[in-house]
C-alpha positions in Angstrom: 167.5 123.2 84.7 166.6 119.5 85.0 168.9 117.1 86.6 170.3 114.1 84.7 168.2 110.9 84.8 169.7 108.0 86.6 170.2 104.7 84.8 167.1 103.2 86.5 165.0 106.2 85.4 166.2 105.8 81.8 165.3 102.1 81.9 161.9 103.0 83.4 161.3 105.5 80.6 162.2 103.0 77.9 160.0 100.3 79.3 157.1 102.7 79.8 157.5 103.9 76.3 157.3 100.4 74.9 154.4 99.6 77.2 152.5 102.7 76.2 152.4 101.5 72.5 150.6 98.3 73.4 153.8 96.5 73.9 155.1 96.8 70.4 157.3 99.7 69.2 159.9 100.6 66.7 163.3 101.8 67.8 162.8 105.2 66.3 159.8 105.8 68.6 161.8 104.6 71.6 164.6 107.1 70.6 162.3 110.1 70.5 160.0 109.3 73.4 162.8 108.3 75.8 164.9 111.4 74.8 168.1 109.4 74.1 170.8 109.5 71.5 171.0 106.6 69.1 174.2 105.2 70.8 172.7 105.4 74.3 169.4 103.9 73.1 171.3 101.0 71.5 173.4 100.4 74.6 170.3 100.3 76.8 168.3 98.1 74.5 171.2 95.7 74.3 171.4 95.6 78.1 167.6 95.2 78.5 167.5 92.3 75.9 170.4 90.6 77.8 168.6 90.9 81.1 165.4 89.6 79.6 163.3 92.8 80.1 162.5 93.2 76.4 162.3 91.0 73.3 163.6 92.0 69.9 161.0 91.1 67.3 163.3 91.5 64.3 161.2 91.4 61.1 161.9 92.1 57.5 159.6 95.2 57.5 161.1 96.6 60.6 162.4 95.8 64.0 160.0 96.1 67.0 160.4 95.6 70.7 158.1 94.2 73.3 158.3 94.2 77.1 158.5 90.8 78.8 156.9 89.7 82.0 160.2 90.4 83.8 160.2 93.9 82.4 156.6 94.5 83.6 157.7 93.1 87.0 160.6 95.6 87.1 158.3 98.5 86.4 155.9 97.4 89.1 158.7 97.1 91.7 160.3 100.3 90.6 157.0 102.2 91.0 156.6 100.7 94.5 160.0 102.0 95.5 159.3 105.5 94.1 156.0 105.7 95.9 157.6 104.5 99.1 160.4 107.0 99.0 158.2 109.9 98.0 155.8 109.2 100.8 158.6 110.0 103.2 159.7 113.0 101.2 162.9 111.5 100.0 
């Protein structure tokens, strides 16, 4: 049985999902690829927009999201921390 993801792991998953689609993705794809309920996804996207990690490109044909420079920097720093802790077996 898998353990629950931490908040930072969920944020990482959302940002990586957006990044993997060349920086532009619809909310439905985020929902499925990040394995979140709609309510949880909406809460995280609102928080990430507020912190400046993603941009909401609301358009008539459909809403899309892109990762900002701040979001890319978060991913970079997060990966450094994960690599550091795993190198010591933590």
